[in-house]
py3Dmol code that shows the C-alpha trace and the ligand (Angstrom):
import py3Dmol

protein = """\
ATOM      1  CA  UNK A   1       1.593   4.768 149.695  1.00  0.00           C
ATOM      2  CA  UNK A   2       5.293   4.035 150.222  1.00  0.00           C
ATOM      3  CA  UNK A   3       6.268   0.583 151.493  1.00  0.00           C
ATOM      4  CA  UNK A   4       8.465   2.284 154.110  1.00  0.00           C
ATOM      5  CA  UNK A   5       7.409   5.182 156.324  1.00  0.00           C
ATOM      6  CA  UNK A   6       9.930   7.385 158.103  1.00  0.00           C
ATOM      7  CA  UNK A   7       9.529   9.935 160.880  1.00  0.00           C
ATOM      8  CA  UNK A   8      11.835  11.469 163.455  1.00  0.00           C
ATOM      9  CA  UNK A   9      10.477  11.824 167.001  1.00  0.00           C
ATOM     10  CA  UNK A  10      12.465  12.777 170.102  1.00  0.00           C
ATOM     11  CA  UNK A  11      15.808  11.930 168.487  1.00  0.00           C
ATOM     12  CA  UNK A  12      14.641   8.555 167.152  1.00  0.00           C
ATOM     13  CA  UNK A  13      14.306   7.685 163.476  1.00  0.00           C
ATOM     14  CA  UNK A  14      11.185   5.490 163.207  1.00  0.00           C
ATOM     15  CA  UNK A  15      11.243   3.206 160.192  1.00  0.00           C
ATOM     16  CA  UNK A  16       7.880   1.519 159.628  1.00  0.00           C
ATOM     17  CA  UNK A  17       7.599  -1.453 157.271  1.00  0.00           C
ATOM     18  CA  UNK A  18       4.399  -0.638 155.423  1.00  0.00           C
ATOM     19  CA  UNK A  19       2.810  -3.437 153.417  1.00  0.00           C
ATOM     20  CA  UNK A  20       0.188  -4.365 156.029  1.00  0.00           C
ATOM     21  CA  UNK A  21      -2.063  -6.383 153.675  1.00  0.00           C
ATOM     22  CA  UNK A  22       0.820  -8.874 153.349  1.00  0.00           C
ATOM     23  CA  UNK A  23       2.007  -8.617 156.957  1.00  0.00           C
ATOM     24  CA  UNK A  24       4.826  -6.366 155.698  1.00  0.00           C
ATOM     25  CA  UNK A  25       6.414  -9.131 153.600  1.00  0.00           C
ATOM     26  CA  UNK A  26       9.450  -7.754 151.756  1.00  0.00           C
ATOM     27  CA  UNK A  27       9.430  -6.995 148.072  1.00  0.00           C
ATOM     28  CA  UNK A  28      12.450  -5.444 146.372  1.00  0.00           C
ATOM     29  CA  UNK A  29      11.197  -1.899 146.756  1.00  0.00           C
ATOM     30  CA  UNK A  30      10.704  -2.265 150.494  1.00  0.00           C
ATOM     31  CA  UNK A  31      14.101  -3.917 150.976  1.00  0.00           C
ATOM     32  CA  UNK A  32      15.919  -1.169 149.053  1.00  0.00           C
ATOM     33  CA  UNK A  33      13.993   1.616 150.814  1.00  0.00           C
ATOM     34  CA  UNK A  34      14.835   0.086 154.200  1.00  0.00           C
ATOM     35  CA  UNK A  35      18.516   0.179 153.236  1.00  0.00           C
ATOM     36  CA  UNK A  36      18.160   3.848 152.241  1.00  0.00           C
ATOM     37  CA  UNK A  37      16.420   4.745 155.505  1.00  0.00           C
ATOM     38  CA  UNK A  38      19.113   2.989 157.548  1.00  0.00           C
ATOM     39  CA  UNK A  39      21.752   5.018 155.659  1.00  0.00           C
ATOM     40  CA  UNK A  40      19.791   8.194 156.343  1.00  0.00           C
ATOM     41  CA  UNK A  41      19.609   7.354 160.065  1.00  0.00           C
ATOM     42  CA  UNK A  42      23.355   6.699 160.117  1.00  0.00           C
ATOM     43  CA  UNK A  43      24.125  10.072 158.554  1.00  0.00           C
ATOM     44  CA  UNK A  44      21.651  12.381 160.353  1.00  0.00           C
ATOM     45  CA  UNK A  45      23.148  13.810 163.560  1.00  0.00           C
ATOM     46  CA  UNK A  46      19.700  14.482 165.007  1.00  0.00           C
ATOM     47  CA  UNK A  47      18.907  10.745 164.820  1.00  0.00           C
ATOM     48  CA  UNK A  48      20.545   9.103 167.841  1.00  0.00           C
ATOM     49  CA  UNK A  49      18.441   5.936 167.934  1.00  0.00           C
ATOM     50  CA  UNK A  50      16.664   3.962 165.221  1.00  0.00           C
ATOM     51  CA  UNK A  51      13.420   2.042 165.747  1.00  0.00           C
ATOM     52  CA  UNK A  52      12.123  -0.468 163.204  1.00  0.00           C
ATOM     53  CA  UNK A  53       8.482  -1.512 163.466  1.00  0.00           C
ATOM     54  CA  UNK A  54       5.646  -2.729 161.259  1.00  0.00           C
ATOM     55  CA  UNK A  55       2.340  -1.199 160.150  1.00  0.00           C
ATOM     56  CA  UNK A  56      -0.852  -3.085 160.944  1.00  0.00           C
ATOM     57  CA  UNK A  57      -0.938  -6.411 162.748  1.00  0.00           C
ATOM     58  CA  UNK A  58       2.401  -7.887 161.657  1.00  0.00           C
ATOM     59  CA  UNK A  59       6.058  -6.933 162.028  1.00  0.00           C
ATOM     60  CA  UNK A  60       7.145  -8.705 158.837  1.00  0.00           C
ATOM     61  CA  UNK A  61       6.354 -12.099 157.240  1.00  0.00           C
ATOM     62  CA  UNK A  62       9.806 -12.136 155.579  1.00  0.00           C
ATOM     63  CA  UNK A  63      10.274 -12.430 151.864  1.00  0.00           C
ATOM     64  CA  UNK A  64       7.167 -11.833 149.740  1.00  0.00           C
ATOM     65  CA  UNK A  65       6.833 -15.312 148.291  1.00  0.00           C
ATOM     66  CA  UNK A  66       4.812 -14.083 145.303  1.00  0.00           C
ATOM     67  CA  UNK A  67       7.501 -11.557 144.426  1.00  0.00           C
ATOM     68  CA  UNK A  68      10.293 -14.122 144.627  1.00  0.00           C
ATOM     69  CA  UNK A  69       8.744 -16.358 141.959  1.00  0.00           C
ATOM     70  CA  UNK A  70       7.866 -13.420 139.704  1.00  0.00           C
ATOM     71  CA  UNK A  71       9.914 -13.858 136.480  1.00  0.00           C
ATOM     72  CA  UNK A  72      10.394 -10.062 136.415  1.00  0.00           C
ATOM     73  CA  UNK A  73      11.715 -10.117 140.009  1.00  0.00           C
ATOM     74  CA  UNK A  74      15.374 -10.214 141.077  1.00  0.00           C
ATOM     75  CA  UNK A  75      15.656 -14.018 141.003  1.00  0.00           C
ATOM     76  CA  UNK A  76      16.250 -16.059 144.118  1.00  0.00           C
ATOM     77  CA  UNK A  77      20.053 -15.826 144.050  1.00  0.00           C
ATOM     78  CA  UNK A  78      20.043 -12.018 144.107  1.00  0.00           C
ATOM     79  CA  UNK A  79      17.560 -11.744 146.974  1.00  0.00           C
ATOM     80  CA  UNK A  80      20.152 -12.231 149.709  1.00  0.00           C
ATOM     81  CA  UNK A  81      22.877 -10.252 147.978  1.00  0.00           C
ATOM     82  CA  UNK A  82      20.695  -7.260 147.152  1.00  0.00           C
ATOM     83  CA  UNK A  83      17.959  -7.297 149.798  1.00  0.00           C
ATOM     84  CA  UNK A  84      18.793  -8.948 153.098  1.00  0.00           C
ATOM     85  CA  UNK A  85      22.559  -9.055 153.497  1.00  0.00           C
ATOM     86  CA  UNK A  86      22.862  -5.279 152.961  1.00  0.00           C
ATOM     87  CA  UNK A  87      20.029  -4.694 155.479  1.00  0.00           C
ATOM     88  CA  UNK A  88      21.642  -6.878 158.146  1.00  0.00           C
ATOM     89  CA  UNK A  89      25.094  -5.390 157.533  1.00  0.00           C
ATOM     90  CA  UNK A  90      23.699  -1.876 157.881  1.00  0.00           C
ATOM     91  CA  UNK A  91      21.898  -2.637 161.174  1.00  0.00           C
ATOM     92  CA  UNK A  92      24.957  -4.474 162.513  1.00  0.00           C
ATOM     93  CA  UNK A  93      27.348  -1.648 161.645  1.00  0.00           C
ATOM     94  CA  UNK A  94      25.099   1.332 162.386  1.00  0.00           C
ATOM     95  CA  UNK A  95      26.932   3.312 165.074  1.00  0.00           C
ATOM     96  CA  UNK A  96      23.690   4.041 166.949  1.00  0.00           C
ATOM     97  CA  UNK A  97      21.339   1.775 168.906  1.00  0.00           C
ATOM     98  CA  UNK A  98      18.728   0.038 166.762  1.00  0.00           C
ATOM     99  CA  UNK A  99      15.488  -1.031 168.446  1.00  0.00           C
ATOM    100  CA  UNK A 100      13.146  -3.609 166.914  1.00  0.00           C
ATOM    101  CA  UNK A 101       9.608  -2.884 168.081  1.00  0.00           C
ATOM    102  CA  UNK A 102       8.013  -6.191 167.133  1.00  0.00           C
ATOM    103  CA  UNK A 103       4.328  -5.325 166.914  1.00  0.00           C
ATOM    104  CA  UNK A 104       3.092  -8.686 165.554  1.00  0.00           C
ATOM    105  CA  UNK A 105       4.258 -11.810 163.762  1.00  0.00           C
ATOM    106  CA  UNK A 106       7.912 -11.800 162.636  1.00  0.00           C
ATOM    107  CA  UNK A 107       8.661 -14.671 160.241  1.00  0.00           C
ATOM    108  CA  UNK A 108      11.612 -15.714 158.075  1.00  0.00           C
ATOM    109  CA  UNK A 109      13.834 -12.783 157.160  1.00  0.00           C
ATOM    110  CA  UNK A 110      11.410 -10.572 159.119  1.00  0.00           C
ATOM    111  CA  UNK A 111      12.265 -12.443 162.328  1.00  0.00           C
ATOM    112  CA  UNK A 112      15.997 -12.356 161.713  1.00  0.00           C
ATOM    113  CA  UNK A 113      16.040  -8.650 160.885  1.00  0.00           C
ATOM    114  CA  UNK A 114      14.360  -8.062 164.259  1.00  0.00           C
ATOM    115  CA  UNK A 115      16.747 -10.379 166.095  1.00  0.00           C
ATOM    116  CA  UNK A 116      19.884  -8.645 164.824  1.00  0.00           C
ATOM    117  CA  UNK A 117      18.755  -5.347 166.369  1.00  0.00           C
ATOM    118  CA  UNK A 118      20.401  -4.130 169.582  1.00  0.00           C
ATOM    119  CA  UNK A 119      17.248  -4.038 171.680  1.00  0.00           C
ATOM    120  CA  UNK A 120      14.242  -6.181 170.754  1.00  0.00           C
ATOM    121  CA  UNK A 121      10.906  -5.460 172.396  1.00  0.00           C
ATOM    122  CA  UNK A 122       7.696  -7.237 171.509  1.00  0.00           C
ATOM    123  CA  UNK A 123       4.012  -6.812 172.034  1.00  0.00           C
ATOM    124  CA  UNK A 124       2.249  -9.597 173.964  1.00  0.00           C
ATOM    125  CA  UNK A 125       0.495 -10.962 170.852  1.00  0.00           C
ATOM    126  CA  UNK A 126       3.655 -10.997 168.672  1.00  0.00           C
ATOM    127  CA  UNK A 127       5.400 -14.198 167.630  1.00  0.00           C
ATOM    128  CA  UNK A 128       8.627 -15.299 165.970  1.00  0.00           C
ATOM    129  CA  UNK A 129       8.855 -18.028 163.321  1.00  0.00           C
ATOM    130  CA  UNK A 130      11.956 -19.404 161.615  1.00  0.00           C
ATOM    131  CA  UNK A 131       9.682 -20.170 158.666  1.00  0.00           C
ATOM    132  CA  UNK A 132      12.466 -21.135 156.244  1.00  0.00           C
ATOM    133  CA  UNK A 133      12.506 -24.910 156.821  1.00  0.00           C
ATOM    134  CA  UNK A 134       8.832 -25.156 155.880  1.00  0.00           C
ATOM    135  CA  UNK A 135       9.633 -24.061 152.328  1.00  0.00           C
ATOM    136  CA  UNK A 136      12.920 -25.949 152.038  1.00  0.00           C
ATOM    137  CA  UNK A 137      15.262 -23.013 152.676  1.00  0.00           C
ATOM    138  CA  UNK A 138      17.969 -22.392 155.229  1.00  0.00           C
ATOM    139  CA  UNK A 139      17.593 -19.567 157.772  1.00  0.00           C
ATOM    140  CA  UNK A 140      19.180 -16.429 156.357  1.00  0.00           C
ATOM    141  CA  UNK A 141      19.459 -12.718 157.182  1.00  0.00           C
ATOM    142  CA  UNK A 142      22.079 -13.533 159.794  1.00  0.00           C
ATOM    143  CA  UNK A 143      19.802 -15.922 161.701  1.00  0.00           C
ATOM    144  CA  UNK A 144      22.354 -18.734 161.838  1.00  0.00           C
ATOM    145  CA  UNK A 145      24.789 -16.252 163.421  1.00  0.00           C
ATOM    146  CA  UNK A 146      22.379 -14.418 165.708  1.00  0.00           C
ATOM    147  CA  UNK A 147      19.942 -16.978 167.078  1.00  0.00           C
ATOM    148  CA  UNK A 148      22.403 -19.584 168.489  1.00  0.00           C
ATOM    149  CA  UNK A 149      24.299 -16.743 170.159  1.00  0.00           C
ATOM    150  CA  UNK A 150      21.100 -15.467 171.738  1.00  0.00           C
ATOM    151  CA  UNK A 151      19.540 -18.732 172.912  1.00  0.00           C
ATOM    152  CA  UNK A 152      22.152 -21.468 172.475  1.00  0.00           C
ATOM    153  CA  UNK A 153      22.651 -23.936 169.668  1.00  0.00           C
ATOM    154  CA  UNK A 154      20.168 -26.601 170.795  1.00  0.00           C
ATOM    155  CA  UNK A 155      17.128 -24.325 171.022  1.00  0.00           C
ATOM    156  CA  UNK A 156      18.201 -22.494 167.848  1.00  0.00           C
ATOM    157  CA  UNK A 157      18.611 -25.648 165.791  1.00  0.00           C
ATOM    158  CA  UNK A 158      15.276 -27.061 166.995  1.00  0.00           C
ATOM    159  CA  UNK A 159      13.410 -23.814 166.242  1.00  0.00           C
ATOM    160  CA  UNK A 160      15.093 -23.570 162.853  1.00  0.00           C
ATOM    161  CA  UNK A 161      14.373 -27.152 161.871  1.00  0.00           C
ATOM    162  CA  UNK A 162      10.852 -27.419 163.276  1.00  0.00           C
ATOM    163  CA  UNK A 163       9.801 -23.887 162.341  1.00  0.00           C
ATOM    164  CA  UNK A 164       7.824 -23.525 165.588  1.00  0.00           C
ATOM    165  CA  UNK A 165       5.834 -20.399 166.269  1.00  0.00           C
ATOM    166  CA  UNK A 166       7.432 -18.866 169.379  1.00  0.00           C
ATOM    167  CA  UNK A 167       5.169 -16.582 171.414  1.00  0.00           C
ATOM    168  CA  UNK A 168       6.501 -13.237 172.620  1.00  0.00           C
ATOM    169  CA  UNK A 169       6.485 -14.482 176.209  1.00  0.00           C
ATOM    170  CA  UNK A 170       8.463 -17.593 175.291  1.00  0.00           C
ATOM    171  CA  UNK A 171      10.847 -15.475 173.196  1.00  0.00           C
ATOM    172  CA  UNK A 172      11.488 -13.293 176.232  1.00  0.00           C
ATOM    173  CA  UNK A 173      12.051 -16.363 178.425  1.00  0.00           C
ATOM    174  CA  UNK A 174      14.525 -17.782 175.890  1.00  0.00           C
ATOM    175  CA  UNK A 175      16.480 -14.520 175.624  1.00  0.00           C
ATOM    176  CA  UNK A 176      15.456 -13.513 172.104  1.00  0.00           C
ATOM    177  CA  UNK A 177      13.623 -10.459 173.391  1.00  0.00           C
ATOM    178  CA  UNK A 178      14.515  -7.821 175.985  1.00  0.00           C
ATOM    179  CA  UNK A 179      10.957  -7.109 177.187  1.00  0.00           C
ATOM    180  CA  UNK A 180       7.360  -7.872 176.300  1.00  0.00           C
ATOM    181  CA  UNK A 181       4.607  -5.316 176.872  1.00  0.00           C
ATOM    182  CA  UNK A 182       0.819  -5.625 176.859  1.00  0.00           C
ATOM    183  CA  UNK A 183      -0.625  -4.724 173.453  1.00  0.00           C
ATOM    184  CA  UNK A 184      -2.342  -1.532 174.642  1.00  0.00           C
ATOM    185  CA  UNK A 185       0.840   0.049 176.024  1.00  0.00           C
ATOM    186  CA  UNK A 186       3.359  -1.532 173.652  1.00  0.00           C
ATOM    187  CA  UNK A 187       4.114   1.319 171.255  1.00  0.00           C
ATOM    188  CA  UNK A 188       4.243   3.869 174.055  1.00  0.00           C
ATOM    189  CA  UNK A 189       6.751   1.678 175.962  1.00  0.00           C
ATOM    190  CA  UNK A 190       8.839   1.031 172.825  1.00  0.00           C
ATOM    191  CA  UNK A 191       8.955   4.770 172.105  1.00  0.00           C
ATOM    192  CA  UNK A 192       9.991   5.409 175.703  1.00  0.00           C
ATOM    193  CA  UNK A 193      12.928   2.992 175.407  1.00  0.00           C
ATOM    194  CA  UNK A 194      13.945   4.553 172.075  1.00  0.00           C
ATOM    195  CA  UNK A 195      13.752   8.078 173.542  1.00  0.00           C
ATOM    196  CA  UNK A 196      15.889   7.018 176.507  1.00  0.00           C
ATOM    197  CA  UNK A 197      18.526   5.571 174.162  1.00  0.00           C
ATOM    198  CA  UNK A 198      18.384   8.673 171.931  1.00  0.00           C
ATOM    199  CA  UNK A 199      19.297  10.850 174.918  1.00  0.00           C
ATOM    200  CA  UNK A 200      22.222   8.710 176.033  1.00  0.00           C
ATOM    201  CA  UNK A 201      25.912   9.035 175.043  1.00  0.00           C
ATOM    202  CA  UNK A 202      25.527   7.829 171.449  1.00  0.00           C
ATOM    203  CA  UNK A 203      29.233   7.251 170.800  1.00  0.00           C
ATOM    204  CA  UNK A 204      29.584   5.201 173.987  1.00  0.00           C
ATOM    205  CA  UNK A 205      26.616   3.077 172.924  1.00  0.00           C
ATOM    206  CA  UNK A 206      28.118   2.569 169.456  1.00  0.00           C
ATOM    207  CA  UNK A 207      31.404   1.438 171.023  1.00  0.00           C
ATOM    208  CA  UNK A 208      29.481  -0.911 173.361  1.00  0.00           C
ATOM    209  CA  UNK A 209      27.771  -2.396 170.295  1.00  0.00           C
ATOM    210  CA  UNK A 210      31.160  -2.924 168.659  1.00  0.00           C
ATOM    211  CA  UNK A 211      32.646  -4.569 171.771  1.00  0.00           C
ATOM    212  CA  UNK A 212      29.693  -6.961 172.051  1.00  0.00           C
ATOM    213  CA  UNK A 213      30.013  -7.934 168.407  1.00  0.00           C
ATOM    214  CA  UNK A 214      33.671  -8.865 168.821  1.00  0.00           C
ATOM    215  CA  UNK A 215      32.902 -10.831 171.995  1.00  0.00           C
ATOM    216  CA  UNK A 216      31.171 -13.362 169.758  1.00  0.00           C
ATOM    217  CA  UNK A 217      34.473 -14.210 168.075  1.00  0.00           C
ATOM    218  CA  UNK A 218      37.306 -13.012 170.347  1.00  0.00           C
ATOM    219  CA  UNK A 219      39.360 -14.757 173.018  1.00  0.00           C
ATOM    220  CA  UNK A 220      39.257 -13.157 176.508  1.00  0.00           C
ATOM    221  CA  UNK A 221      42.759 -11.733 175.923  1.00  0.00           C
ATOM    222  CA  UNK A 222      41.791 -10.159 172.616  1.00  0.00           C
ATOM    223  CA  UNK A 223      38.583  -8.818 174.130  1.00  0.00           C
ATOM    224  CA  UNK A 224      40.456  -7.156 177.003  1.00  0.00           C
ATOM    225  CA  UNK A 225      42.713  -5.423 174.481  1.00  0.00           C
ATOM    226  CA  UNK A 226      39.694  -4.309 172.514  1.00  0.00           C
ATOM    227  CA  UNK A 227      37.950  -2.962 175.636  1.00  0.00           C
ATOM    228  CA  UNK A 228      41.089  -0.963 176.395  1.00  0.00           C
ATOM    229  CA  UNK A 229      41.128   0.511 172.879  1.00  0.00           C
ATOM    230  CA  UNK A 230      37.393   1.293 172.787  1.00  0.00           C
ATOM    231  CA  UNK A 231      37.337   2.684 176.335  1.00  0.00           C
ATOM    232  CA  UNK A 232      39.962   5.228 175.340  1.00  0.00           C
ATOM    233  CA  UNK A 233      37.730   6.307 172.470  1.00  0.00           C
ATOM    234  CA  UNK A 234      34.716   6.530 174.810  1.00  0.00           C
ATOM    235  CA  UNK A 235      36.698   8.557 177.338  1.00  0.00           C
ATOM    236  CA  UNK A 236      37.650  11.049 174.603  1.00  0.00           C
ATOM    237  CA  UNK A 237      34.003  11.984 173.922  1.00  0.00           C
ATOM    238  CA  UNK A 238      32.182  15.126 175.025  1.00  0.00           C
ATOM    239  CA  UNK A 239      29.501  12.944 176.608  1.00  0.00           C
ATOM    240  CA  UNK A 240      31.970  11.223 178.951  1.00  0.00           C
ATOM    241  CA  UNK A 241      33.133  14.595 180.262  1.00  0.00           C
ATOM    242  CA  UNK A 242      29.531  15.772 180.569  1.00  0.00           C
ATOM    243  CA  UNK A 243      28.478  12.539 182.352  1.00  0.00           C
ATOM    244  CA  UNK A 244      31.223  12.844 184.972  1.00  0.00           C
ATOM    245  CA  UNK A 245      30.706  16.593 185.396  1.00  0.00           C
ATOM    246  CA  UNK A 246      26.946  16.180 185.825  1.00  0.00           C
ATOM    247  CA  UNK A 247      27.467  13.425 188.409  1.00  0.00           C
ATOM    248  CA  UNK A 248      29.831  15.582 190.430  1.00  0.00           C
ATOM    249  CA  UNK A 249      27.511  18.584 190.195  1.00  0.00           C
ATOM    250  CA  UNK A 250      24.520  16.388 191.161  1.00  0.00           C
ATOM    251  CA  UNK A 251      22.547  17.379 188.051  1.00  0.00           C
ATOM    252  CA  UNK A 252      21.000  15.561 185.078  1.00  0.00           C
ATOM    253  CA  UNK A 253      23.534  15.174 182.229  1.00  0.00           C
ATOM    254  CA  UNK A 254      22.805  16.825 178.869  1.00  0.00           C
ATOM    255  CA  UNK A 255      24.372  14.424 176.407  1.00  0.00           C
ATOM    256  CA  UNK A 256      24.931  15.569 172.826  1.00  0.00           C
ATOM    257  CA  UNK A 257      25.939  12.338 171.131  1.00  0.00           C
ATOM    258  CA  UNK A 258      29.408  13.803 170.581  1.00  0.00           C
TER     259      UNK A 258
END
"""
ligand_1 = """\
58
LHQ
C 2.300 -13.219 152.454
C 3.452 -13.639 153.140
C 4.648 -13.785 152.418
C 3.505 -13.134 150.510
C 1.855 -13.529 154.560
N 4.635 -13.535 151.099
N 2.329 -12.973 151.144
C 15.367 -15.666 151.289
C 15.925 -16.222 150.103
C 15.156 -16.453 148.948
C 13.882 -16.604 148.852
C 12.916 -16.575 149.851
O 13.056 -15.885 151.019
C 14.106 -15.593 151.732
C 13.865 -15.081 153.059
C 12.587 -15.484 153.738
O 12.034 -14.664 154.445
S 11.970 -17.054 153.547
C 10.503 -17.071 154.545
C 9.342 -16.384 153.877
N 8.221 -16.243 154.754
C 7.392 -17.260 155.038
O 7.532 -18.365 154.617
C 6.193 -16.914 155.916
C 4.902 -17.064 155.131
N 3.771 -16.607 155.926
C 3.206 -17.335 156.897
O 3.610 -18.437 157.188
C 2.009 -16.747 157.579
O 1.483 -15.732 156.783
C 2.350 -16.166 158.972
C 2.639 -17.322 159.943
C 3.527 -15.215 158.930
C 1.136 -15.389 159.521
O -0.009 -16.201 159.459
P -1.466 -15.534 159.634
O -1.458 -14.608 160.784
O -2.438 -16.658 159.607
O -1.675 -14.594 158.349
P -1.960 -15.050 156.847
O -1.166 -16.225 156.477
O -3.441 -15.105 156.638
O -1.368 -13.792 156.031
C -2.106 -12.576 155.821
C -1.910 -12.183 154.373
O -0.519 -11.935 154.149
C -2.306 -13.310 153.405
O -2.794 -12.718 152.246
P -4.388 -12.797 151.910
O -4.503 -12.078 150.616
O -4.750 -14.240 151.858
O -5.048 -12.085 153.061
C -0.974 -13.959 153.084
O -0.945 -14.626 151.848
C -0.042 -12.767 153.078
N 1.344 -13.158 153.377
N 3.138 -13.840 154.440
N 5.813 -14.156 153.019
"""
view = py3Dmol.view(width=600, height=400)
view.addModel(protein, "pdb")
view.setStyle({"model": 0}, {"cartoon": {"style": "trace"}})
view.addModel(ligand_1, "xyz")
view.setStyle({"model": 1}, {"stick": {}})
view.zoomTo()
view.show()
């Protein structure tokens, strides 16, 4: 059985991390396959939203700690360069919305992969753990960039140093998560959000993603210039014309992602 499963449903590419016996901890194969699936989602026109989730009761427990000490493995210094940094860069730059459907515990790199996604939803029984400090590491996979921007530096530094287990409800309250759903309706709700995004103006969403990324580093003046530039690109799309036309004709728009 492959460590990554991939299906396309209603315009969404579902990538399922599939090592459930180890709470979907990452080995090299799974990390490289995830990169390949993200590339596939970027290139397929029929995929207009990506959803990453986990098989079984966990989302991902981060790096497989047995694999990392295996003498035949990549060695600790190559893990970030070859596994996690390329995953985070792909999610960050993917010109389509990426949903993390956090179906259970998300720890270490598993948590930070989820948190760099554009929309994070979690099931009631899920949790988030910056597990790194407990084994003497620093938070990686973009966590030191993402988490303080989501919840502020104080909460981020405390969670990263203490390695607390944050419940889904608390994660939602802090701003790490968009919405939490009861376990029995979670996947159905996550799929509904993904399907909604997949039917929206994909290029406009990609430009929104880009604008938000620059807001983390830009001055107001620079951001206004960027909004001007990106809005012109958005206004040149088919979907903008269709959106306006449909509004004026009082009908539902049929967006094409073009
Ligand atoms: C695991 C793992 C795991 C292997 C559960 N590995 N087997 C970057 C740079 C370089 C090197 C290292 O890594 C990184 C990035 C990182 O991600 S560092 C952080 C690595 N992750 C962790 O430290 C988390 C370790 N796991 C846990 O603390 C717990 O498993 C959590 C809190 C996630 C879940 O606890 P429980 O729900 O009580 O489950 P469990 O501990 O019983 O785990 C279930 C099974 O999964 C168990 O195997 P077993 O054969 O006993 O049933 C665990 O050994 C295995 N597993 N995480 N990361």
